[in-house]
N, C-alpha and C positions, 0 to 999 in steps of 0.2 A: 778912492776915488777924481774923476775930473769934472768940472762944472758944464762941460758940452753937453748941450739938449740932446738926447738921442733922438728927437722928433728931427731934426735939420737933416733934408734929405730932399731930394730930388724927385718928381711924381711919375708916376708910369712904369717902375719896377714894382714896385709893392714892398711886400713883406713876405722873407724866406723864412719857415720854422722850420727848424732840423730836430727831429724827434717826434714819432707817431706814439703820442701816450697820452695821458690825461691832462698833463699841462698842455701841450700841445695844441690838443684838441679847443681846451678853454680857450687858450690865448686865442684862435684863431676866431673861433666864435665871438668871444669877447671884443674883437678888432670889429666884427660886424655889429654889432650891437650899439660898438659908440660911434657907428657912421662910418667907420672908413670904406672908401669906392675900389680903393689901388686894389690891383690882386693880389693876394695870396696864397701860396703854395706849401703846404704843409707836406715834408717828407720825411720818413722813415726807409728803415733798412728790411722789416719784416716782412713776409709775405700776406699778413693778414693788415683788414682795416684795425685802425686803434680800439682797442676793447680795453675792458675792465681787468685789472689784475687781481684784484683781493680775491677773489672767488674761484682762481685759480686754485689756492692749497685746501680748498675745505668743497663747496658744492660742484665743482666741477670734478674733481676728483673720485667724488662721489657718483657721477653720474646723474646729477639735481638739473644740472645745467648743459647746455652746448656752447663752443666755440662763437657760434654765431648770433647767439643770443646774448652772450659777452659784449657786444661791439657798441658803442658808445652810439653813434649815429647812422641813418641809413644813406645810404650815397645818394639818394635823393637829396638828404641835407645838404650835401657838399655840393651838390648842382646848383641847388636853389640858391644856396647862400654864393655862389660862385668863390669857393674853395677849392682849388686845386689838389687834389689827396693822391699822394705818389709812394706807391710800395715797392717794395724789391731794390731800393738803392739805398746803398750806403755812403753816404760823405765822407772824402777821404782829406781833403782839404780844402779850405776856405784862405781866402783872403780879403781884405777890404780896406776904404779909404771912409773921410769923413761925407763921401759922396753915393756910395756905396760898396758892393763889392763882387765875386761869386764863389760860389762853392763846386767845388768838382765832386761827382760820385765814380765809385769803384769801377762802376762802367764807361765813365768818360764823360757821360752827359755833364753838362754845364748850367747851375743856376744862378741867374744874375738878380741882384738884389736890389733895394736901395737901405731897406729896414731887416735888420737879422736878430730873430728870435733863436735861443740855443734851451732845447726842452730835451737833453740829451739822457735823460735818467740816470741810470746805474747799472751795474753789472754783478755776479754774486762774485765774493770773493773767494778765490779758487787756493786751495792747499795742496801742494804736489806730493801727497799720500806717494808711496810706494803704492799701486797694483789701480791707482786713481784711472786708467784708462780701461778697466775690465767693464765688460758689458753688464749695467745692470745700477754702476756709479753714475749718480745722477746732481743735477742744480736742480733749483725750480724759481725761473725768473720769467719765462717766456711761454706763450699757449703749447707752441711747440713743445716746451722741456714738461709741461702738465700732462699733454697726450702721450708723451712718452713714458713717466711715472705712472699716469695710470693704467697703463697697457703692462707695465713689469709689476703694479701692485694686484691687477686683476688673477695672475695664478702666485702670485706671493706666501708664503708660510711665514717668512721671518723679515720684517724692514726691521733694519739700524737707521737713528737720525744722528747724524754729525751734527750736535750742536741745539743749546736748548733755547731759542729765541722764538720767536712769534712763529716763524714761519714753520720754523720743526715740530714745534709744539702742536701746530693747527692741524698738518698732516699724521703727526702721530696720532693723537686725539681722532682725527678719522678713521686712519687705519684701525684703530685698536677696536670702534665701532662696530668695524666690517667682519671682525675675528683674525684678525691679522694678530701675528706676537709683535710686538714692539718694543724696543730696548732704543732709549735716548742716551747718547754720551754728550755731556758737557764739560768742556775743561775746565771751566770757571766751579765756584763752590758752591753757587745756589744760579737756578733758572731766571731767565731774563736779566741778569743782574744791571746793565745799564740801562734799565727803563721803570726799572719798579722797585719798592721797599722790599727791606729782609721780611717782612709781613706777608705780602702779595707774594713774592717767591716762595716762602716757605708754604704756605696755602695751596700755590698749582702743583708744587713737588709732591705734596700728601694726596691730593686731589687726582692727580694723573698717577699716581701708586695705587688709590683706589679702584681705578679705573682697570689695573691690570696692566701698566705701561711701567716695564724695568727702567728706572732713571739712575743714571750712575754718574754721580758727580765727580769731579775732580779727575777726569778721565783723561787718561794721556792715549790717546791714537798712534799705534805705529807702523802700521801698513793694511791696505785690505789686500785678503787672500781671493784665489780663484782656481777654478778647474776648466778646462777646455775656454779660454778668455773669456770666463763668467763669477762675478761676484760670489764667493760662498761665505765669507765671515769677516770681521773685523778683528785683529789682534791687536790688545791693549799692552800698557807698559809693564804690566805684572803677568803676562803673559797670557792672561787671558783669551779666547778666541770666541767671539760671538757669533754665533750663525746669521748669515744674513744672504737672502735670495734677491735683495733690494738695499742699496745706501744714498739716504738722501744728505748731502751736505748741505747747511744752512748756519753759514757762521758768518753769517752779514754779507754787505753790499760795498762795492765802491764806485764812485760816482764817475762817469765819463766825461772826461776835460780834455782828450787828443786833442779837439778842436780849437777850445779855448786856449790852451797852449799853442796852438800854431796862432794865433792871433797876438799873443803876448799879454793875455789877460790876466789878474793878479787871480794866483790858486792859493787854497788854503782848505784840506779835506772838500773840495768843491769847488764852483765857481763863484770865488766872491762877489757878492751884492751890494747893494744899499739898500734902503725902506723900501725904493722904488723901482727894486729889481734889477737897476741899472748897472753892469758891470763896471770895471776899471776905465775902459776906454771911453765911457760915457755914452756910446753908441749901441753895443749890444746890450739886449737885457738876456736874463735868463729865469728857467724857474723850473720849478719841480725838485725831484732827489739829487740834481748836479749841483743844485744853488746852494752856495754856504748863505745866510743872512744874519744880519743882527736880530736879539734876542725880539721875539714880538710879543712877551708876557710884559703887560701893564704893570705889574708889579718891579721894586725893584729888586735890586741885587740878582744873582744866577750867572751863569756863563753870559758874555759880550755876544757871542758870536754861535751860530748852530746850523747842522742842517737837518732839516724836517723830513724825514721820509714817510711820507700817507696822505691820501685823496685829498684829506681837506686843505693840507699845504698847497699842494698842487693847483688846484681850482681857485685856492685866494689868492694865491702867489701869481698865477698865468694873469688873473683878471688885473691884476695891477701894474704889469708887465706891458700889458695892450695899453692899459694908460698911456704909459710912459712913453711908448714909442710915438703915441699921437700926439703928445705932448700935455696932457693932461696931469695935473699935480695928483699924488695918489700916494699914499703909504701905508705899506703892509702894516696893522695894528691887531688883526685878529687873535683872539685866543686860540692855541692850536688844540686840536684834539685825536684822539686815536681811537682804535677798536680792535680786539682781537676774539673769534670765535672758536673756540677750543670745545668741540663737544657739544656738549649743555651747557657749558659757561662761557659766560659773555661779558669779556672786559672793555669798560669804557673809559678812559682816560680823558681828563681835562686838567687843563694846563700845562704845565715843566713842573715839576719838583725838586730839580738841581738846586742845590743851596739849602734846602730844607733845616729846620732846625727844633723841627715838633711834630711830632706825627700822633693822630688821634684815629681812633682802631673806631668803626661805629657799625658795629652789628657780631654777629658770632660767628667766625669764618667755618668754624664743623658745620653751619646752616647752609654753606656755599651761597649765600645771600648776604653782602657786607661791604662795607668801604672804608678806604684809607685815605683818611683827609691830614695833607701836607701842608705846615705851616711856614712861615721865615717871619721872626720879630712879630709872631703873635696874629698875622695875615695869612688868609688860607691862599696859596697859590697851585693847588694843585689837588685831586682825589683819582685814586685808583677805584670803581666802580664795578662790584662782581655780583652780576644778577640785580641791579640794583638802577634801572634805568631810572629813576626819579629821584636819585640822590645825584646824578651825571646830569641832569638837565639842571639840577638848581645849581650845584657847582658852577656850569658852564654858564652858566646866567651871572651869577653872581661874579665871577671872574670878567666876563666881561662887559659890566656895568661897573667893576672896582669897589663893588659889594664884601664884606666881611661875616663869616659866620664866628662867634668866640668859640674859642678851642674847648673851654670849660663847660659848653653846653654842646657840643658838635655829637658827640659822643652818644647823647641819650637818643635811644632810636623811636623814643615815643614823641620824641618832635619832630615831625617832618623836617627837613633842610628849608624846603622852600618858606617853610612860615618864619623858622628862624632868619632867613636872607632878609625875608620881609620885614618882620620887627626889627631886625638891629637897623634897616634903612629908615624906616619912619621915625626912629630915635635919631639917628645921624642927621636925620631933617628936621628936627626942633629946634 
């Protein structure tokens, strides 16, 4: 990182935010909240106004919400706050100097700017299986993707989900609850293995199987089969063919860094930023799924840098980025948290469990209401809470304030975590 101030700029041209997403909307809003009166242009390639993505794999597919109801802000909000919202414009090139720069869209429309923010998000990781071009094979990232998937599921008898991550399991659970036969194919030896402990993985494996979802671990997908240009099945390495009217591929996402690469910014699993959301040129800021940031956990240890794919991170990091653009000192130190709704199973994660050396099980997984607490050197660093919102709130609060829950007491469900946190904090204050 250089020491150049991101706020060093001429006035008049204002801020260009590339990426109509959660981070982009929050960044624009925060600039106005901080008193910025310069022009703000928020540009994205989708035809829709910025909208919430998490419900796409859940409530939207079940028909409980519409695309219009998912929008973050009304058009009146953008007008009232003098934010120019541009849709259907894909930025293909960008150049800049210390004084500003210009971005050019595929349509050749030009956007001059004094300040630049990249909230370009991520795209689904694609695997070139034979048969991927067949109708009925899909990914899920955008509202358009979700609408097409919903249409396919409406008449489907068999859904195959390739990938046992959060998005795939959310779609699988919803489809199964609606009566569809569902098979989940996971290449790894356990579900959501990168995000949760073996205990949490095993719970979800058994819970989904109890609900009638077939889950195949260590699955090797060979190709997709079809008739008349439409998918009919998925062939596995052992020769098994799993029937499929619809296939959803959910094997993670890749950060969008093409524009950052053009600018010569440092990249490493995303756009490398410092704790103030400042990129390596000292001028540009980046936030959201595209940004690789210093580990914001206040506990020692764990990985030094990471990329967080969550609403909470997009919002909080965008606030920091807005402050940085205006020359206001700000550092991202918020405790990360995440959630996943899979049918009637609500998982809430507080903190980052990487590098843990001890796990405490709080409650009985068979009850489908329990928590898994993670410790490092005796210090609570994270928790997976399944249908236990009070545990989640207590852990999140403890992490935020640097407090602890002794591991030898945390497993006693007769002791509310909130009271344990308070008691330990009171003793520490004496």
